[in-house]
C-alpha positions, 0 to 999 in steps of 0.5 A: 796830603802834599805832593813830594818832591820828585826829580828823575835824572839819567845822570845820578850826580846830576840831581845834587846840583839842584841843591848846590852838593855836587862834587865840583862845588865840594872841590871848589869850597875846599880851595877856600879853606879847611873843612871841618866835621864835629861829631859832638865833642868826641870826634873831629875831622879836618880836611885841608890839614897840612900837618901837626905842630904840637900834639899831646893827650890834652892839646893839639895844634894843626897846621892849615893852608892859612894859620892853624886849628888849636883843639884843647880837651883830653884823651886825644887820639889821632885815628887816622892821617891820610893826605890832608884829612885828619881824624882826632878822637877825644873829649874836645872842649874848645876849638880855636882858629888862629890866622 
């Protein structure tokens, strides 16, 4: 039987600093470029999106701080676009960065 790693802290966010997942680290990483999260080939969330260049049912081109992000597929639907975070659902067949 192995001992489990336990770290007790009075400050709830302090334990995340051990793993490099603190809020300050997340904010510093977002300044370097966009943050993308893909959920299979059905949904993508992009933080750091400045706007939409082109949008159709099968093609989506997003403006990023340095370049653009192109999504190809079918049945695209923009679920939300708040601030610099956009969520797109559909069948994604390719993702391309253009600098």
